[in-house]
Each structure stands twice: as structure tokens, then as C-alpha cells.
C-alpha positions as CSV (number, residue, x, y, z in Angstrom):
1,X,-51.7,4.3,112.9
2,X,-52.5,1.4,110.4
3,X,-54.8,3.0,108.0
4,X,-52.1,6.1,107.7
5,X,-49.2,3.2,107.1
6,X,-51.4,1.1,104.2
7,X,-52.5,4.6,102.5
8,X,-49.1,5.9,102.6
9,X,-47.8,2.6,100.9
10,X,-50.7,2.7,98.1
11,X,-49.6,6.8,97.5
12,X,-45.4,5.9,97.2
13,X,-46.4,2.7,94.8
14,X,-48.7,5.2,92.8
15,X,-46.1,8.2,92.7
16,X,-43.2,6.9,92.6
17,X,-42.7,5.3,89.4
18,X,-44.3,8.7,87.9
19,X,-41.8,10.6,89.2
20,X,-39.7,8.3,88.2
21,X,-41.0,8.1,84.7
22,X,-41.7,11.8,84.7
23,X,-43.1,13.3,80.5
24,X,-46.7,12.3,80.3
25,X,-47.7,10.7,83.3
26,X,-46.1,13.3,85.7
27,X,-47.7,15.8,83.4
28,X,-51.2,14.1,83.8
29,X,-50.4,14.1,87.3
30,X,-49.8,17.1,88.2
31,X,-53.5,18.4,86.1
32,X,-55.3,16.4,88.0
33,X,-53.2,16.9,91.5
34,X,-54.0,20.6,90.6
35,X,-58.2,20.2,90.0
36,X,-57.8,18.5,93.0
37,X,-56.1,21.0,95.2
38,X,-58.0,24.0,93.8
39,X,-61.2,22.3,94.8
40,X,-59.9,21.9,98.4
41,X,-58.8,25.8,98.5
42,X,-62.5,26.5,97.1
43,X,-64.2,24.7,99.3
44,X,-63.1,26.5,102.4
45,X,-63.0,30.0,100.4
46,X,-65.9,30.0,97.6
47,X,-69.0,28.3,99.1
48,X,-70.7,32.1,98.7
49,X,-68.9,32.5,95.6
50,X,-70.6,33.4,92.0
51,X,-70.3,30.4,89.7
52,X,-68.8,31.9,87.3
53,X,-65.5,32.7,89.6
54,X,-65.5,29.7,90.7
55,X,-65.5,28.0,87.6
56,X,-62.8,30.5,85.8
57,X,-60.9,29.6,88.9
58,X,-60.4,26.3,88.1
59,X,-59.1,27.0,84.7
60,X,-56.9,29.8,85.8
61,X,-54.8,27.7,88.2
62,X,-54.9,24.7,86.0
63,X,-53.1,27.9,83.3
64,X,-50.8,29.1,85.7
65,X,-49.5,25.4,87.1
66,X,-48.5,24.3,83.6
67,X,-47.4,28.6,82.2
68,X,-43.9,27.4,82.5
69,X,-44.1,24.9,80.2
70,X,-44.1,28.2,77.8
71,X,-41.7,30.2,79.8
72,X,-41.5,32.5,82.0
73,X,-43.3,35.4,80.5
74,X,-46.2,33.1,80.4
75,X,-45.8,33.1,83.8
76,X,-45.6,35.9,84.2
77,X,-48.7,37.0,82.2
78,X,-51.1,34.6,83.5
79,X,-50.2,35.6,87.5
80,X,-50.9,39.2,85.9
81,X,-54.5,37.6,85.3
82,X,-55.2,36.1,88.0
83,X,-54.8,39.3,90.1
84,X,-57.1,41.3,87.7
85,X,-59.6,38.7,87.4
86,X,-59.7,38.1,91.8
87,X,-59.2,41.4,91.8
88,X,-62.4,42.4,89.9
89,X,-64.9,40.1,91.8
90,X,-63.3,41.4,94.9
91,X,-64.2,44.7,94.2
92,X,-67.6,43.6,92.4
93,X,-69.0,40.8,95.1
94,X,-69.5,41.3,99.0
95,X,-69.1,37.3,99.4
96,X,-65.5,37.4,97.8
97,X,-63.0,38.7,101.2
98,X,-59.4,39.5,100.8
99,X,-58.2,37.0,102.5
100,X,-60.0,34.4,100.9
101,X,-58.5,35.5,96.8
102,X,-55.0,36.6,99.0
103,X,-55.4,32.5,100.0
104,X,-56.3,31.5,96.1
105,X,-53.2,33.7,94.6
106,X,-50.7,32.4,97.0
107,X,-51.8,28.6,96.4
108,X,-52.1,29.0,92.6
109,X,-48.6,30.6,92.6
110,X,-47.0,28.0,95.1
111,X,-48.6,25.3,92.8
112,X,-47.0,26.5,90.0
113,X,-43.8,27.2,91.2
114,X,-43.9,23.8,92.4
115,X,-44.8,22.2,89.2
116,X,-41.9,24.1,87.6
117,X,-39.3,23.3,89.8
118,X,-40.1,19.6,89.6
119,X,-39.8,20.4,85.5
120,X,-36.4,21.8,86.0
121,X,-34.8,19.1,88.0
122,X,-36.0,16.8,85.3
123,X,-33.4,18.3,83.2
124,X,-30.9,17.0,84.8
125,X,-32.2,13.8,85.7
126,X,-35.3,11.6,87.5
127,X,-32.9,11.0,90.1
128,X,-32.8,14.7,90.9
129,X,-36.3,14.4,91.9
130,X,-36.1,11.9,94.3
131,X,-33.6,13.7,95.9
132,X,-35.8,16.5,96.9
133,X,-38.3,13.7,97.4
134,X,-36.1,12.1,99.9
135,X,-34.9,15.9,101.4
136,X,-39.0,16.5,102.5
137,X,-40.1,12.8,103.7
138,X,-37.6,11.7,105.9
139,X,-37.6,14.9,107.5
140,X,-40.9,14.4,108.3
141,X,-40.8,11.1,109.4
142,X,-37.9,11.6,111.7
143,X,-39.4,15.0,113.5
144,X,-42.4,12.5,114.1
145,X,-40.6,9.7,115.5
146,X,-38.1,11.8,117.5
147,X,-41.1,14.0,118.9
148,X,-43.0,10.9,120.2
149,X,-39.7,9.6,122.0
150,X,-38.2,12.6,123.5
151,X,-40.5,15.5,122.6
152,X,-41.1,17.8,125.4
153,X,-40.9,21.3,123.9
154,X,-44.0,22.5,121.7
155,X,-42.4,24.2,118.3
156,X,-45.6,26.6,118.6
157,X,-48.7,25.8,120.1
158,X,-50.7,28.6,118.1
159,X,-50.2,27.2,114.7
160,X,-49.3,23.3,115.0
161,X,-49.7,22.3,119.3
162,X,-48.2,18.6,118.5
163,X,-44.9,19.5,117.2
164,X,-42.0,19.7,119.2
165,X,-38.9,21.4,119.2
166,X,-36.8,17.9,119.8
167,X,-38.5,16.4,117.0
168,X,-38.4,19.7,114.7
169,X,-34.6,19.5,115.1
170,X,-34.1,15.5,115.3
171,X,-35.8,15.4,111.6
172,X,-33.8,18.6,110.6
173,X,-30.4,16.7,111.3
174,X,-31.6,13.6,110.1
175,X,-32.8,15.2,106.4
176,X,-29.8,17.2,106.4
177,X,-27.4,13.9,107.0
178,X,-29.7,12.0,104.0
179,X,-29.5,15.0,101.4
180,X,-25.8,15.3,102.1
181,X,-25.1,11.5,101.3
182,X,-27.5,11.1,98.5
183,X,-26.0,14.4,97.0
184,X,-22.6,12.8,96.8
185,X,-23.2,9.7,96.3
186,X,-26.1,10.0,93.9
187,X,-26.1,13.6,92.5
188,X,-22.4,14.1,92.0
189,X,-21.8,10.7,90.4
190,X,-24.5,10.5,87.9
191,X,-24.9,14.5,86.9
192,X,-21.6,16.2,88.4
193,X,-23.9,18.5,90.7
194,X,-21.6,21.4,92.3
195,X,-20.7,20.6,95.9
196,X,-21.7,24.0,96.7
197,X,-25.3,23.2,95.4
198,X,-25.2,19.9,97.5
199,X,-24.2,21.8,100.5
200,X,-26.4,24.5,100.3
201,X,-29.4,22.4,99.3
202,X,-28.8,19.5,102.0
203,X,-28.2,22.2,105.0
204,X,-31.7,24.0,103.5
205,X,-33.9,21.2,102.4
206,X,-35.2,20.0,105.6
207,X,-35.7,23.3,107.4
208,X,-37.8,25.2,104.4
209,X,-39.5,21.7,104.4
210,X,-40.5,22.0,107.6
211,X,-41.7,25.9,107.0
212,X,-43.8,24.9,104.5
213,X,-45.4,22.2,106.6
214,X,-45.9,25.1,109.3
215,X,-47.4,27.4,106.7
216,X,-50.3,25.4,105.2
217,X,-50.9,24.4,109.2
218,X,-51.6,28.3,109.7
219,X,-54.0,28.2,106.4
220,X,-55.7,25.6,108.5
221,X,-55.9,26.7,111.8
222,X,-57.2,30.1,110.3
223,X,-60.1,28.8,109.0
224,X,-60.5,26.4,111.6
225,X,-60.0,22.9,110.0
226,X,-57.8,20.0,110.5
227,X,-57.4,18.7,106.9
228,X,-58.1,19.9,103.6
229,X,-60.0,17.0,102.6
230,X,-60.2,13.7,103.8
231,X,-59.0,12.1,99.8
232,X,-56.5,10.0,101.6
233,X,-57.9,8.1,104.9
234,X,-55.4,9.3,107.8
235,X,-52.8,11.5,105.8
236,X,-56.0,14.6,104.7
237,X,-56.1,16.5,100.9
238,X,-53.8,16.7,98.4
239,X,-52.6,20.0,100.0
240,X,-51.8,18.2,103.5
241,X,-49.3,16.0,101.4
242,X,-47.7,18.8,99.6
243,X,-47.2,20.8,102.1
244,X,-43.7,20.6,102.4
245,X,-42.7,19.4,98.8
246,X,-43.8,22.2,97.4
247,X,-41.9,24.4,99.5
248,X,-38.7,22.2,98.8
249,X,-39.4,22.0,95.3
250,X,-39.9,26.1,94.8
251,X,-36.6,25.9,96.8
252,X,-34.6,23.9,94.6
253,X,-36.6,25.5,91.5
254,X,-34.5,29.2,92.9
255,X,-31.2,27.3,93.9
256,X,-31.3,25.7,90.1
257,X,-31.2,28.8,88.3
258,X,-28.8,30.5,90.5
259,X,-26.2,27.8,90.8
260,X,-26.6,25.3,88.1
């Protein structure tokens, strides 16, 4: 627990200023995270892959992650290029499995939409980014403590044996309250965000974040690993830290496009 807390404090000290200032620091941070996250995926699925395929996947994932900078048409182009390239190797190389290709494609799409979502939030202001961060981390934190205190009924033993229904519900309620408070006191005050947007996002962020957590847990269980890597002591790897955040970034991306 001590190691986990120390690592968390160090990560917050590094990431919080980057999220606050955005711009070039965030883009550099996102590029590094993309490379590290891609490595975690390829360490799972690409051990027998041809070096050409492996290194081209690094490049394609990085280009896909930042394709939204140039507009939605370039994002679609990179998605198509990823499908065609991975599809070619799936047919040509017996060491490339369908489930592994699917994981790489899903990961690259999620990561790209996460980056695009955060950039859309910066269009309104950096405090919007912290709305997503608080709406993700606090439900996770409260779910952990509520689960340890009163958790008795398992949420999903197959995917995450330590999570409980009580913890999940407690995390959701706490997260929704925090989102409502932050939304009305900060977002409406500084950015005049519509009430409907705050209500919808506050009710969905804590839920979608938990779905993201379970989604990545299902991947780890499928491949028989505890964490994606040991990069952050007590916290696993990049993807272990971006599980809920990636899903909530996609959610806010969609809500911004539809409601704002």
C-alpha cells in the first residue's frame, strides 16, 4: 500500500501540471504514453511477430493517436490503413492470430479517441480536463474503500474477483456527486456549460469509467496477466492507469460533439 501511495503521488505531481497547461507538454506526454502503451500491447500479442509488422504497428498506432489533429477524415484514413495492414499480416503470417490483431486495432482506436477527447476538452478550457479526471479517479478511489469496508457480494468473479457490488455502487454515487458539484460550481461558472450536459455526463462518467476498468481487466484475464507491465510500482503499466480514463475521454468526446 505504501508503494502504491508513493507512486500515485509522484504520478499526480507529474501529470497534473501537464494536464493544466496542455498544449505542447500534453502532446509530448500523449506521444510517449502511446509508445509505451503500444509496447505493452505488443509484449502480450507480438512476441512472435515479424519485426516489420511489430515496428510498423508502433508507427501506425502513434499516427492514429494524433490523426485527429488533421481532422476526422485523417482519423478515418488511419483507421482504414490499420485494418488493411493488420489484415494483410493476418492472412500472410501464421504467427499472427485474429484475436491479437483485434486487440491491437481496438487499443489503437480507443487511444486515438482518448487523445481526441482530451483535445476537445481543451477547446473549452483546462478545467474541463480536470472534470474528466475527477469524474474518473474519485469513483475508483471510493469504490476501493467502500468495497473494503462493506463489500460482500462479488461484482464479476470471472473478470475481477476483488471488486464488489457494494464498492461499485458506492464509487458510482460518490463519483456522480463529485461530478455534479464540479460541473455546476466550475464548468457552468467559467465556461457556461449547459445544465443538460452536466446532468448527462455526471450520471454516466462514473458508470462508463467502471466499464473501462472491467474491459481492460477482461483483456488481462484472457491473456493470463496481472498487469500490462511493471512500469509504475504498485499500479502496473500505462494501460492499467488509462483504463477508466480512456473510456471516459471517449464518452466526453461524444457528448461534446452531440451536446455542445
